[in-house]
C-alpha positions as CSV (number, residue, x, y, z in Angstrom):
1,M,4.5,-29.5,-8.1
2,T,1.8,-31.7,-9.5
3,P,-0.5,-30.5,-12.3
4,E,-3.4,-30.1,-9.8
5,E,-1.2,-28.0,-7.5
6,Y,-0.2,-25.9,-10.5
7,H,-3.8,-25.3,-11.5
8,Q,-4.7,-24.5,-7.9
9,L,-1.8,-21.9,-7.7
10,K,-2.9,-20.3,-11.0
11,A,-6.6,-20.2,-10.0
12,F,-5.8,-18.5,-6.7
13,A,-3.3,-16.1,-8.4
14,R,-6.0,-15.1,-10.9
15,Q,-8.5,-14.4,-8.2
16,D,-6.0,-12.4,-6.1
17,G,-4.7,-10.7,-9.3
18,A,-8.2,-9.5,-10.0
19,L,-8.5,-8.1,-6.5
20,L,-5.1,-6.4,-6.8
21,S,-6.1,-5.0,-10.2
22,L,-9.2,-3.4,-8.6
23,W,-6.9,-1.9,-6.0
24,W,-4.6,-0.5,-8.7
25,I,-7.5,0.7,-10.9
26,G,-8.9,2.6,-7.9
27,S,-5.4,4.1,-7.4
28,F,-5.2,5.1,-11.0
29,F,-8.5,6.9,-10.9
30,C,-7.5,8.6,-7.7
31,Y,-4.4,9.7,-9.4
32,I,-6.3,11.1,-12.4
33,L,-8.7,13.0,-10.1
34,G,-5.8,13.9,-7.8
35,I,-4.3,16.2,-10.4
36,S,-6.9,18.7,-9.4
37,N,-7.6,17.4,-5.9
38,P,-4.4,16.9,-3.7
39,L,-6.2,14.7,-1.2
40,L,-7.1,12.1,-3.9
41,G,-3.5,12.4,-5.2
42,M,-2.2,11.4,-1.8
43,L,-4.7,8.6,-1.6
44,A,-3.5,7.3,-5.0
45,L,0.1,7.3,-3.7
46,L,-0.9,5.6,-0.5
47,L,-2.7,2.8,-2.4
48,I,0.3,2.2,-4.6
49,V,2.7,2.1,-1.7
50,V,0.5,-0.3,0.2
51,S,-0.3,-2.6,-2.7
52,P,2.8,-4.9,-2.1
53,L,1.5,-5.5,1.4
54,F,-1.9,-6.4,0.0
55,A,-0.2,-8.9,-2.3
56,A,1.8,-10.3,0.6
57,N,-1.4,-10.7,2.6
58,R,-3.0,-12.6,-0.2
59,L,0.0,-14.9,-0.4
60,R,-0.4,-15.5,3.4
61,H,-4.1,-16.4,2.8
62,F,-3.2,-18.7,0.0
63,R,-0.5,-20.4,2.1
64,D,-2.7,-20.8,5.2
65,G,-5.9,-21.6,3.5
66,A,-5.1,-23.6,0.3
67,R,-1.6,-24.9,1.2
68,E,-2.4,-25.8,4.8
69,G,0.2,-23.4,6.2
70,V,3.1,-24.7,4.1
71,I,4.6,-23.0,1.1
72,S,8.1,-23.1,-0.4
73,F,10.0,-20.1,-1.6
74,G,9.6,-21.1,-5.2
75,R,5.9,-21.6,-5.0
76,G,5.4,-18.4,-3.1
77,Y,7.5,-16.5,-5.7
78,A,5.5,-18.1,-8.6
79,Y,2.3,-17.2,-6.9
80,T,3.3,-13.6,-6.2
81,A,4.7,-13.1,-9.7
82,L,1.5,-14.4,-11.2
83,V,-0.7,-12.2,-9.0
84,F,1.2,-9.1,-10.2
85,F,1.1,-10.4,-13.8
86,Y,-2.7,-10.9,-13.8
87,A,-3.2,-7.5,-12.0
88,A,-1.0,-5.8,-14.5
89,V,-2.9,-7.2,-17.5
90,L,-6.2,-6.0,-16.1
91,L,-4.8,-2.6,-15.1
92,A,-3.4,-2.2,-18.6
93,A,-6.8,-3.0,-20.1
94,A,-8.4,-0.4,-17.8
95,I,-5.8,2.2,-18.7
96,Y,-6.3,1.5,-22.4
97,I,-10.1,1.9,-22.1
98,Y,-9.6,5.1,-20.1
99,F,-7.2,6.8,-22.5
100,A,-9.0,5.5,-25.6
101,F,-12.6,6.3,-24.7
102,I,-12.9,8.4,-21.5
103,D,-10.0,10.9,-21.1
104,N,-10.4,13.0,-24.3
105,G,-7.4,15.1,-23.3
106,Y,-8.4,15.7,-19.7
107,L,-5.1,14.6,-18.2
108,L,-3.0,16.8,-20.4
109,S,-5.3,19.8,-20.2
110,T,-5.4,19.6,-16.4
111,V,-1.6,19.5,-16.3
112,N,-1.3,22.4,-18.8
113,Q,-3.8,24.4,-16.7
114,F,-1.7,23.9,-13.6
115,L,1.5,24.8,-15.4
116,S,-0.1,27.9,-16.8
117,T,-0.8,29.2,-13.3
118,K,1.5,31.6,-11.5
119,E,2.5,28.8,-9.0
120,G,3.1,26.3,-11.8
121,K,5.4,28.7,-13.7
122,Q,7.3,29.5,-10.5
123,L,7.7,25.8,-9.7
124,L,9.1,25.1,-13.2
125,E,11.4,28.1,-13.0
126,L,12.6,27.2,-9.5
127,Y,13.7,23.8,-10.7
128,G,14.7,24.9,-14.2
129,L,12.3,22.4,-15.8
130,A,10.3,24.7,-18.1
131,D,11.8,23.5,-21.4
132,Q,11.9,19.9,-20.4
133,M,8.3,19.9,-19.2
134,Q,7.1,21.3,-22.5
135,E,9.0,18.5,-24.3
136,N,7.6,15.9,-22.0
137,L,4.0,17.2,-22.4
138,K,4.5,17.1,-26.2
139,A,5.7,13.5,-26.0
140,L,2.7,12.6,-23.8
141,A,0.3,14.2,-26.2
142,E,1.8,12.1,-29.1
143,M,1.4,8.8,-27.1
144,R,-1.5,6.5,-28.2
145,P,-3.7,4.7,-25.6
146,I,-2.0,1.4,-26.2
147,D,1.4,3.1,-25.4
148,Y,0.2,4.1,-22.0
149,A,-1.2,0.6,-21.4
150,V,1.9,-1.3,-22.6
151,N,4.1,0.9,-20.5
152,M,2.2,0.3,-17.3
153,L,2.0,-3.4,-18.2
154,S,5.7,-3.8,-18.5
155,V,6.4,-1.7,-15.4
156,N,4.0,-3.6,-13.2
157,I,5.2,-7.0,-14.3
158,T,8.8,-6.0,-13.6
159,I,7.8,-4.7,-10.2
160,G,6.0,-8.0,-9.5
161,L,9.1,-10.0,-10.5
162,I,11.3,-8.0,-8.2
163,L,8.9,-7.8,-5.2
164,G,8.2,-11.5,-5.5
165,F,11.5,-12.3,-4.0
166,P,11.2,-10.5,-0.6
167,I,7.5,-11.4,-0.3
168,A,8.1,-15.1,-1.0
169,A,11.1,-15.1,1.4
170,V,9.0,-13.6,4.2
171,Y,6.0,-15.9,3.8
172,K,7.7,-19.2,3.0
173,R,7.1,-21.9,5.6
174,A,8.3,-25.5,5.7
175,T,6.0,-26.6,8.6
176,P,2.6,-25.5,9.7
């Protein structure tokens, strides 16, 4: 790969990573609002599950548009991994901003409200999770905004490194 091709790959990956991050940020806010609205919670789940298909589609556009229909497995993997990396960095920044300046305890109070209801208590008793849930909520309350952000950053980068293999394998093409 020449230096120009490498710069091209990074430039397209940054653009598509920004698009994927908008997808993920939308999903994150649907998740937050979905705690009290099940329809938005389902939308958040759907957006997350479909996001690898979005990344694969962007790889196809890169291959067909910028690479004239030809891309090796290695280049496809590097592109996909970089897209997930850039998206993860932007999502982590959004999560940090949300928990540092916007949330003000909304997430934990909403979960506590649900667990205080009759249905929430029955659910915890049914699965025997009452004590464990209290410990988990205490741990979440002690987390700093940067902890949430770094956790999501590492998870999403890891997911990108893993999903890069099948995505690059499906979209590699030696001849146009």
